C-alpha positions in Angstrom: -64.6 196.9 -68.0 -64.0 200.5 -67.1 -63.5 201.7 -63.5 -66.9 203.3 -63.5 -68.5 200.1 -64.7 -66.6 198.1 -62.1 -67.7 200.5 -59.3 -71.3 200.3 -60.3 -71.2 196.5 -60.6 -69.5 196.0 -57.3 -72.1 198.3 -55.6 -74.9 196.3 -57.3 -73.5 192.9 -56.3 -72.8 194.0 -52.7 -76.3 195.3 -52.3 -77.9 192.2 -53.8 -75.8 189.8 -51.8 -76.5 191.7 -48.5 -80.2 191.4 -49.3 -80.0 187.7 -49.9 -77.8 187.3 -46.8 -80.6 189.0 -44.8 -83.2 186.7 -46.4 -81.1 183.6 -45.6 -79.8 184.3 -42.1 -82.3 186.7 -40.6 -85.6 185.7 -42.2 -84.7 182.1 -43.0 -86.4 182.6 -46.3 -83.8 182.2 -49.1 -85.0 183.5 -52.5 -82.1 182.2 -54.6 -80.1 179.0 -54.7 -76.8 178.6 -52.9 -75.2 178.2 -56.3 -76.5 181.5 -57.6 -75.4 183.3 -54.4 -71.9 181.7 -54.7 -71.6 182.8 -58.3 -72.4 186.4 -57.5 -70.0 186.3 -54.5 -67.3 184.9 -56.8 -67.9 187.6 -59.3 -67.7 190.3 -56.6 -64.4 188.8 -55.2 -63.0 188.8 -58.7 -63.9 192.4 -59.4 -62.6 193.5 -56.0 -59.3 191.8 -56.7 -59.1 193.5 -60.1 -60.2 196.9 -58.8 -58.9 196.9 -55.1 -59.7 200.6 -54.7 -63.4 199.6 -54.6 -63.0 197.0 -51.9 -65.1 198.0 -48.9 -64.6 196.8 -45.3 -68.4 196.2 -45.4 -68.2 194.0 -48.5 -70.0 190.6 -48.3 -66.6 189.0 -49.2 -65.2 190.0 -45.8 -67.4 187.6 -43.9 -64.9 184.7 -43.9 -62.4 186.2 -41.6 -58.7 186.1 -42.1 -57.5 189.0 -40.0 -55.2 188.4 -37.0 -55.7 190.6 -34.0 -52.7 190.4 -31.6 -54.0 193.1 -29.2 -57.6 194.2 -28.8 -57.7 198.0 -28.5 -59.5 199.5 -25.5 -62.3 201.8 -26.6 -64.3 204.2 -24.5 -68.1 203.8 -25.0 -69.9 206.8 -26.4 -72.9 205.7 -24.4 -72.1 203.7 -21.3 -73.2 200.1 -21.3 -74.9 199.8 -18.0 -76.1 196.6 -16.4 -79.7 195.8 -15.5 -81.2 195.3 -12.1 -82.3 191.8 -11.5 -85.5 190.4 -10.0 -86.6 186.9 -9.1 -90.3 187.1 -8.1 -93.7 188.5 -9.0 -93.5 190.7 -6.0 -90.3 192.3 -7.2 -91.8 193.0 -10.6 -94.8 194.5 -8.9 -92.5 196.8 -6.9 -90.7 197.8 -10.1 -94.0 198.8 -11.7 -95.2 200.7 -8.6 -92.0 202.7 -8.5 -92.4 203.7 -12.1 -96.0 204.8 -11.7 -94.9 207.1 -8.9 -93.0 209.1 -11.6 -95.3 208.5 -14.5 -99.0 209.5 -14.2 -100.1 208.2 -17.6 -100.5 204.5 -18.7 -97.2 202.6 -18.9 -96.7 199.9 -21.5 -93.8 197.4 -21.2 -91.8 195.7 -23.9 -91.0 192.1 -22.8 -88.0 190.4 -24.5 -85.9 187.3 -24.1 -82.8 187.7 -22.0 -80.1 186.1 -24.1 -77.4 184.2 -22.3 -74.4 185.4 -24.1 -72.1 188.5 -24.1 -73.1 192.1 -24.8 -71.9 193.9 -27.8 -72.1 197.6 -29.0 -72.3 198.0 -32.8 -71.5 201.4 -34.2 -72.8 202.4 -37.7 -71.8 205.4 -39.8 -73.7 206.1 -43.0 -75.1 202.6 -42.9 -71.9 200.7 -42.5 -70.5 198.8 -39.4 -67.4 200.8 -38.3 -66.8 199.4 -34.9 -67.9 196.6 -32.5 -67.0 196.9 -28.8 -67.5 194.5 -25.9 -69.2 195.7 -22.7 -66.0 195.6 -20.7 -66.5 197.5 -17.4 -69.4 199.5 -18.9 -67.3 202.6 -19.5 -64.9 201.1 -21.9 -64.5 197.7 -23.7 -62.4 195.9 -26.4 -62.6 196.6 -30.1 -63.5 193.2 -31.7 -64.7 194.5 -35.1 -62.6 192.1 -37.1 -64.1 189.1 -35.4 -67.7 190.5 -35.3 -67.6 190.9 -39.1 -67.6 187.1 -39.4 -71.0 186.8 -37.8 -73.6 186.6 -40.5 -76.5 187.8 -38.4 -74.8 191.2 -37.9 -75.2 193.4 -41.0 -72.1 195.1 -42.4 -74.2 197.4 -44.5 -77.7 198.7 -43.8 -80.6 199.5 -46.1 -83.5 201.9 -45.7 -83.8 205.3 -43.9 -81.2 204.7 -41.2 -79.6 207.6 -39.3 -76.2 208.9 -40.2 -74.7 207.6 -36.9 -76.2 205.4 -34.2 -75.3 202.3 -32.1 -77.2 199.0 -31.7 -76.8 197.0 -28.5 -77.0 193.3 -28.8 -76.0 189.9 -27.5 -73.7 187.5 -29.1 -74.6 183.9 -28.5 -73.4 180.4 -29.5 -76.3 178.2 -30.6 -76.5 174.8 -28.9 -75.6 173.0 -32.2 -72.4 175.0 -32.6 -71.6 174.5 -28.9 -72.0 170.8 -29.2 -69.8 170.6 -32.3 -67.1 172.8 -30.8 -66.9 170.7 -27.6 -66.7 167.5 -29.6 -63.8 168.9 -31.6 -62.1 170.0 -28.3 -62.5 166.6 -26.9 -60.9 165.0 -30.0 -58.0 167.5 -29.7 -57.6 166.8 -25.9 -58.6 170.3 -24.9 -60.9 171.0 -22.0 -64.5 171.5 -23.2 -66.3 174.8 -22.6 -68.7 174.7 -19.6 -71.6 176.4 -21.4 -72.4 178.2 -24.6 -71.9 181.6 -22.9 -68.3 180.9 -22.0 -67.7 179.4 -25.5 -69.1 182.6 -27.1 -67.0 184.8 -24.9 -63.8 182.8 -25.6 -64.5 182.7 -29.3 -65.0 186.5 -29.7 -61.5 187.1 -28.2 -59.7 184.7 -30.5 -56.8 186.3 -32.4 -57.7 184.5 -35.7 -60.9 185.7 -37.2 -61.0 182.7 -39.5 -61.5 180.4 -36.4 -64.2 182.8 -35.2 -66.1 182.4 -38.5 -65.8 178.6 -38.3 -67.6 178.5 -34.9 -70.8 180.1 -36.2 -71.8 182.6 -33.6 -75.1 184.5 -33.8 -76.3 187.9 -32.6 -79.6 189.4 -31.6 -79.9 193.2 -31.3 -82.2 194.6 -28.7 -81.7 198.4 -28.2 -80.9 201.4 -30.3 -78.7 204.3 -29.0 -78.4 207.8 -30.6 -78.7 211.4 -29.7 -82.4 212.5 -29.5 -83.6 209.0 -30.1 -87.1 209.9 -28.9 -87.4 212.6 -31.7 -87.1 209.8 -34.3 -89.2 207.1 -32.6 -92.0 207.2 -30.1 -91.4 203.7 -28.6 -88.7 201.2 -28.1 -90.8 198.6 -30.0 -91.1 201.0 -33.0 -87.3 201.4 -33.1 -86.8 197.6 -33.0 -89.2 197.1 -36.0 -87.3 199.8 -37.9 -84.0 198.2 -37.1 -85.3 194.9 -38.4 -86.1 196.6 -41.7 -82.6 198.0 -41.8 -81.2 194.5 -41.6 -80.7 193.7 -37.9 -81.6 190.4 -36.3 -84.4 191.3 -34.0 -86.0 188.5 -32.0 -89.5 187.5 -33.1 -90.3 186.8 -29.4 -91.3 190.3 -28.2 -94.4 191.1 -26.2 -96.2 194.3 -25.2 -97.8 194.1 -21.8 -99.5 196.6 -19.5 -100.2 194.6 -16.2 -98.1 192.4 -14.0 -100.4 189.5 -14.9 -99.7 190.0 -18.6 -96.0 190.3 -17.9 -96.1 187.0 -16.0 -98.0 185.2 -18.6 -95.1 186.1 -20.9 -92.5 185.1 -18.3 -94.2 181.8 -17.4 -94.6 180.8 -21.1 -90.9 181.3 -21.8 -89.8 179.7 -18.6 -91.4 176.5 -19.9 -90.7 176.9 -23.6 -87.0 178.1 -23.3 -85.8 174.5 -23.6 -87.2 174.4 -27.1 -85.1 177.3 -28.3 -81.8 176.6 -30.3 -79.9 179.0 -28.0 -79.7 179.7 -24.3 -81.8 182.3 -22.4 -81.7 182.9 -18.7 -84.7 185.2 -18.2 -86.9 188.0 -19.5 -86.1 191.7 -19.9 -88.8 194.3 -19.2 -88.4 197.8 -20.7 -90.7 200.8 -20.5 -91.8 201.1 -24.1 -92.2 204.9 -24.6 -88.9 206.8 -25.0 -90.4 209.9 -23.4 -91.2 207.9 -20.3 -87.7 206.3 -20.3 -86.2 209.8 -20.3 -88.3 210.9 -17.3 -87.3 207.8 -15.3 -83.6 208.2 -16.1 -80.7 206.2 -14.7 -79.0 205.3 -11.5 -75.2 205.1 -11.5 -75.3 201.5 -12.5 -78.6 200.8 -14.4 -81.6 202.3 -16.1 -84.6 202.9 -13.9 -86.9 202.0 -16.8 -85.8 198.4 -17.3 -85.3 195.3 -15.2 -84.4 191.7 -15.8 -86.4 188.8 -14.4 -84.0 185.9 -14.0 -85.3 182.4 -14.3 -84.5 180.3 -11.4 -81.9 177.8 -12.4 -83.6 174.4 -12.6 -81.9 172.5 -9.8 -82.8 169.6 -7.6 -81.4 167.8 -4.6 -80.6 164.2 -4.8 -78.3 161.6 -3.1 -74.8 161.0 -4.2 -74.8 157.2 -4.1 -71.4 156.3 -5.5 -68.6 157.5 -7.8 -67.2 155.8 -10.9 -63.8 156.6 -12.3 -63.9 156.4 -16.1 -60.9 156.0 -18.4 -60.9 158.0 -21.6 -59.2 156.8 -24.8 -56.2 159.0 -24.0 -56.0 157.7 -20.5 -57.6 160.7 -18.7 -59.4 159.6 -15.5 -62.8 161.3 -15.1 -64.9 160.9 -12.0 -68.7 160.5 -12.6 -71.3 160.7 -9.8 -74.0 158.1 -9.6 -77.1 159.8 -8.3 -80.5 158.7 -7.0 -82.6 159.2 -10.1 -84.3 162.6 -10.2 -86.3 164.6 -12.7 -84.5 167.8 -14.0 -85.5 170.0 -16.9 -87.7 167.3 -18.4 -85.3 164.4 -18.2 -84.3 161.8 -15.6 -80.8 162.4 -14.3 -78.8 159.5 -12.8 -75.3 160.6 -13.4 -73.2 163.9 -13.4 -69.6 164.6 -14.1 -67.3 165.6 -11.3 -64.6 166.9 -13.6 -61.4 166.1 -11.7 -59.8 165.7 -8.3 -59.8 169.4 -7.6 -63.6 169.5 -8.1 -64.1 166.7 -5.5 -61.9 168.5 -3.0 -63.6 171.9 -3.6 -67.0 170.5 -2.5 -65.6 168.1 0.1 -67.9 165.4 -1.3 -68.9 162.4 0.9 -70.8 159.3 -0.1 -74.5 159.7 0.8 -74.3 163.5 0.5 -77.4 165.4 -0.6 -76.1 167.3 -3.6 -77.7 170.0 -5.7 -77.7 169.3 -9.4 -78.3 171.6 -12.3 -78.0 171.3 -16.1 -74.9 173.3 -17.1 -75.6 175.4 -20.2 -79.1 173.7 -20.2 -77.4 170.5 -21.4 -74.9 168.7 -19.1 -75.9 167.7 -15.6 -73.4 168.9 -12.9 -73.2 169.2 -9.2 -73.1 172.8 -7.8 -73.4 172.3 -4.1 -73.7 170.1 -1.0 -76.3 170.3 1.7 -74.1 169.9 4.7 -77.1 169.9 7.1 -78.1 166.6 5.7 -74.7 164.8 5.8 -74.8 161.6 7.7 -72.6 161.1 10.7 -69.6 159.0 9.8 -70.1 159.5 6.0 -67.0 158.5 4.1 -65.2 161.1 2.0 -64.9 160.6 -1.7 -61.3 160.1 -2.6 -59.7 160.2 -6.0 -58.2 156.9 -7.0 -54.5 156.4 -7.1 -54.6 153.5 -9.5 -56.4 153.0 -12.7 -59.8 151.4 -12.0 -59.5 149.2 -15.0 -56.0 147.9 -15.2 -54.6 148.9 -11.8 -51.7 151.0 -13.1 -50.5 153.8 -10.8 -51.8 157.1 -12.2 -49.6 159.9 -13.3 -50.1 163.7 -13.5 -48.3 166.0 -15.9 -46.7 169.1 -14.5 -49.1 172.0 -14.5 -52.3 169.9 -15.2 -55.1 168.9 -12.8 -56.0 165.7 -14.7 -54.7 162.3 -13.8 -53.8 159.7 -16.5 -53.4 156.0 -16.7 -49.9 155.4 -18.3 -50.8 151.9 -19.5 -51.5 153.1 -23.0 -51.4 149.7 -24.7 -52.7 147.5 -21.9 -55.7 149.4 -20.5 -58.9 148.2 -22.2 -60.8 151.6 -22.6 -57.6 153.1 -24.1 -57.1 150.0 -26.4 -60.6 150.1 -27.6 -60.5 153.9 -28.1 -57.3 153.5 -30.2 -58.9 150.8 -32.3 -62.1 152.9 -32.8 -59.9 155.9 -33.8 -57.9 153.6 -36.2 -61.0 152.4 -38.1 -62.6 155.9 -38.3 -63.7 157.5 -41.6 -60.9 160.0 -41.6 -58.3 157.4 -40.8 -58.5 153.8 -42.2 -62.2 154.1 -43.0 -63.1 150.5 -42.1 -66.8 151.2 -42.3 -68.1 147.7 -41.4 -66.5 147.9 -37.9 -68.7 150.2 -35.9 -70.3 150.7 -32.5 -70.2 147.6 -30.3 -68.2 145.5 -32.8 -64.8 146.6 -31.5 -65.9 146.0 -27.9 -67.1 142.5 -28.8 -63.9 141.6 -30.7 -61.9 142.8 -27.7 -63.9 140.9 -25.2 -63.6 137.7 -27.2 -59.8 138.1 -27.1 -59.5 138.5 -30.9 -58.2 142.1 -31.0 -55.9 143.7 -28.5 -54.3 146.3 -30.8 -54.8 147.6 -34.3 -52.5 145.1 -35.8 -54.7 142.3 -34.6 -57.4 143.5 -37.0 -55.4 142.1 -39.9 -55.3 138.6 -38.3 -59.0 138.3 -38.3 -60.6 135.5 -40.5 -64.1 134.5 -41.4 -64.0 131.6 -39.0 -63.0 133.9 -36.1 -65.8 136.4 -36.9 -68.8 134.3 -37.9 -71.3 133.7 -35.1 -70.1 136.3 -32.6 -72.9 138.3 -30.9 -73.5 140.5 -27.9 -76.2 142.9 -26.6 -74.7 146.4 -26.0 -76.1 149.3 -24.0 -76.2 152.8 -25.6 -75.9 155.8 -23.3 -77.1 159.3 -23.7 -74.0 161.4 -24.3 -75.1 164.2 -21.9 -77.2 162.6 -19.2 -75.0 159.5 -19.2 -77.9 157.2 -18.6 -78.7 154.1 -20.7 -81.3 154.9 -23.4 -81.3 151.7 -25.5 -79.9 148.3 -26.1 -78.8 146.8 -29.4 -77.7 143.4 -30.5 -74.4 143.2 -32.3 -74.0 140.0 -34.3 -71.5 138.8 -36.9 -73.5 137.0 -39.6 -72.2 135.9 -42.9 -72.6 139.2 -44.7 -71.2 141.2 -41.8 -68.1 139.0 -41.5 -67.4 139.2 -45.2 -67.9 143.0 -45.2 -65.4 143.4 -42.4 -62.7 141.4 -44.1 -63.3 143.2 -47.4 -63.0 146.6 -45.7 -59.8 145.5 -44.0 -58.3 144.4 -47.3 -59.4 147.7 -48.9 -57.8 149.7 -46.1 -54.3 148.4 -47.2 -54.4 150.9 -50.0 -55.1 153.9 -47.7 -52.2 156.4 -48.2 -49.4 156.8 -45.7 -50.5 160.1 -44.2 -53.8 158.6 -43.2 -52.1 155.5 -41.8 -49.9 157.8 -39.7 -53.0 159.7 -38.4 -54.7 156.4 -37.7 -51.9 155.3 -35.3 -53.4 157.7 -32.8 -50.3 159.6 -31.8 -51.2 162.3 -29.3 -51.4 165.7 -31.0 -51.0 164.2 -34.5 -54.2 165.1 -36.3 -55.0 164.9 -40.0 -53.1 167.9 -41.1 -50.0 167.2 -38.9 -49.9 163.7 -40.1 -49.9 164.9 -43.7 -47.1 167.5 -43.0 -44.9 164.8 -41.3 -45.5 162.3 -44.1 -44.7 164.7 -46.9 -41.6 166.1 -45.1 -40.1 162.8 -44.0 -41.5 160.5 -46.7 -41.8 157.2 -44.7 -42.3 155.7 -41.3 -38.6 154.8 -40.8 -37.5 158.4 -41.2 -40.2 159.6 -38.8 -39.2 157.0 -36.2 -35.5 158.0 -36.5 -36.1 161.8 -36.6 -34.9 163.8 -33.6 -37.0 166.4 -31.9 -34.7 169.1 -33.4 -35.2 167.7 -36.9 -39.0 167.6 -36.6 -39.3 171.1 -35.2 -37.5 172.3 -38.4 -40.6 171.2 -40.3 -43.2 174.0 -40.9 -46.2 173.6 -38.5 -44.4 171.1 -36.2 -43.8 172.5 -32.8 -41.9 171.0 -29.8 -45.0 169.6 -28.2 -45.9 167.6 -31.3 -42.3 166.5 -31.9 -41.9 165.3 -28.3 -45.2 163.3 -28.5 -44.1 161.6 -31.8 -40.7 160.8 -30.3 -42.2 159.4 -27.1 -44.7 157.3 -29.1 -41.9 155.6 -31.1 -39.6 155.1 -28.1 -42.1 152.5 -26.9 -41.1 149.2 -28.4 -44.7 148.0 -28.3 -45.6 150.7 -30.8 -42.7 149.7 -33.1 -43.9 146.1 -33.0 -47.4 147.2 -34.0 -46.0 149.2 -36.9 -43.9 146.3 -38.1 -46.9 144.0 -38.0 -49.0 146.5 -40.0 -46.1 146.8 -42.5 -46.2 143.0 -42.9 -50.0 143.1 -43.4 -49.5 145.3 -46.4 -50.4 148.8 -45.1 -48.8 151.9 -46.7 -45.9 153.3 -44.6 -44.2 155.5 -47.3 -45.2 158.2 -49.7 -45.7 156.6 -53.1 -43.1 158.0 -55.4 -44.7 158.2 -58.9 -42.5 158.4 -62.0 -44.3 161.2 -63.9 -44.0 162.1 -67.6 -43.4 165.7 -68.7 -47.2 166.0 -69.2 -47.8 164.9 -65.6 -45.8 167.8 -64.2 -48.2 170.5 -65.3 -49.3 171.0 -61.6 -45.8 170.9 -60.2 -45.5 173.3 -57.2 -49.3 174.1 -57.1 -51.5 173.4 -54.1 -55.2 172.6 -54.4 -58.1 172.5 -51.9 -60.8 170.1 -53.0 -64.4 170.7 -52.0 -67.8 169.4 -53.2 -68.9 166.4 -55.3 -67.6 165.7 -58.8 -69.0 164.1 -61.9 -66.0 162.2 -63.1 -63.9 161.9 -59.9 -64.3 160.5 -56.4 -63.0 162.8 -53.7 -59.9 160.6 -53.1 -59.5 160.0 -56.8 -59.3 163.7 -57.6 -56.8 164.3 -54.9 -54.6 161.4 -56.1 -54.9 162.8 -59.7 -53.6 166.2 -58.4 -50.6 164.6 -56.9 -50.1 162.3 -59.9 -49.6 165.5 -62.0 -47.1 167.0 -59.6 -49.5 169.1 -57.5 -50.3 169.0 -53.8 -53.7 168.5 -52.2 -54.2 170.4 -48.9 -57.1 170.3 -46.5 -57.6 174.0 -45.6 -57.5 177.3 -47.5 -54.7 179.7 -46.8 -52.9 182.5 -48.5 -50.5 179.9 -49.8 -53.2 177.9 -51.6 -53.0 178.2 -55.4 -56.4 176.9 -56.5 -59.7 175.7 -55.0 -61.2 172.9 -57.0 -65.0 173.2 -56.7 -67.6 170.5 -57.3 -71.3 170.5 -56.7 -72.4 171.2 -53.1 -69.1 173.0 -52.3 -69.1 174.3 -48.8 -70.0 178.0 -48.8 -67.5 178.8 -46.1 -64.6 177.5 -48.2 -65.8 179.4 -51.2 -66.0 182.6 -49.2 -62.5 182.1 -47.8 -61.1 181.5 -51.3 -62.8 184.6 -52.6 -61.7 186.8 -49.7 -58.1 185.7 -50.4 -58.4 186.1 -54.1 -57.7 182.4 -54.8 -58.9 181.1 -58.2 -61.8 178.7 -58.0 -61.7 176.0 -60.7 -64.6 173.9 -62.1 -64.1 170.2 -62.9 -64.0 171.0 -66.6 -61.3 173.7 -66.0 -59.3 171.3 -64.0 -59.5 168.7 -66.9 -58.3 171.4 -69.3 -55.4 172.2 -67.0 -54.1 168.6 -67.0 -55.0 168.0 -70.7 -57.9 165.6 -70.2 -60.6 165.6 -72.9 -63.8 163.9 -71.9 -64.5 162.6 -75.4 -61.3 160.5 -75.1 -60.8 157.5 -73.1 -58.9 158.4 -70.0 -57.6 155.9 -67.5 -56.0 157.5 -64.4 -56.7 157.8 -60.8 -60.2 159.0 -61.2 -62.4 156.4 -59.5 
């Protein structure tokens, strides 16, 4: 292919992919299959690698992130990003309209829009390409976050149509509830404090140094205002400019209304005050803008805000109720979390009976007393929380809420790590919530994958005295299991109230399935066994690194902190946690019992023939579903031929092995880094397997 042909093909692919990206992310109306999209993206990445002089910062291949930003450059806004005046009542909206009509004799039409609860962003476009994205900052200057913003699929990198040579679009970056929930679940698993609400999560995400992590969190953006010199000479109204921006590729909300009277405005406000809970993202009000640009120009600005716009803020849904008692819950890592028991009250369409109190500092901040009348809201429209106390209603002689000094379950004296506000129960192996939590982690899909032991079953086994640690699982017999049963209560994960009951029973088939799953788990490779032990800070990837570097459990137990920190990706915090775990003789005893039960505690050394070394020194990321291999089977085959299977794509990855339904994010990462993507047939050719011959290996 000549350079001219490559340039033309790259331009054609880029334009086509951007159009399909718009159809998929903005219109939610895909017109081609994911496979067709991925194939075009793969071709584009290949051409850009072969002809790097034609790689554009606005290329669709740049969506996956990968850039590291150590310092965010401060940028002065070409057009100041002013704030909006707020209103909270119909009377204030009427006053706003009256003030406008004193300056404008003709009829005034208002554009009513959702007020997104996120963070403002200014997007600069030159010749149809995104050149800079800047946060609001203090309104006069903000931070350049272009690298991170490019990972947001609802922000166009390249426009189409009759766009101006230079202009800015103002918008709001939000984190959808689904992304927010998933992120907080991950943070809980990693023992990090969850974000309080989607707005904070979005703000924290946009300032991450690693744009790959920004891409993984799936932010979205809605644009709501255009800025350019002589804007009114190109468009008559704000609404007209929004519709043009939509044609150019911007994500413009479908929920925009044109109103002329205060009653029409409040019909719009009241509708969305009720319907906002059905949206997949958070809004906290409605924005009113004078629609005609000529009228906006007449009205002008104050030092802080435009005179032609105002925000109506929804009143936070809050109620007063009685604080009846406080429970102190013990998490699986020993963290003590206080939870308020409230007199049942309706809030945002649900009955709230409980609310988190976070930690000891939170209780002290509000000086909580039993019997207090407290104000409860739903944080981020999801999680109930207390935001205030009505001191006028406090009963004389009310007893102050005090944080416990001892574990409410096992009685152990609590400890607090230096620099942390949380208190912990140190009785890791003797405190029942921690024990059950460790067992539930051990049997999880990514650990030992003992599928037949699920919700309620571990609790029942523990209460019956059959299981006190993970090693006890391998002492279970059919006679011990058959006939056990219990009714368990299921709680809503956010409101913390019981929502259902379910009977857990060990019948013949269930008992047999559990024993078969336990037996099957004895073949789980060492790195997953190490992860399953539940050592603090040792996740899947860290467990694999430790296992590959030190080979077996005895070397890991005997390794010093200095030796472990010499291993790539192992820091002092992880090394100290591993060392502390194995300094507890009880953990050593459990490991020895698991060894005796037949679990894998060493990397299996395979004697490979010359043919099996064809993958030596090569690393592979596996993604998708394969015709002739299971996911575990293909990873084992890679390792049997001398290769290495890794979980995430980086610049050090040699190949991505792609099956059907491969994750689009992984494909995009691979293409952006120029990593070859192999099909199953290509992989077979690489290791010398012919499908018309009988092949017995580690396939199934």
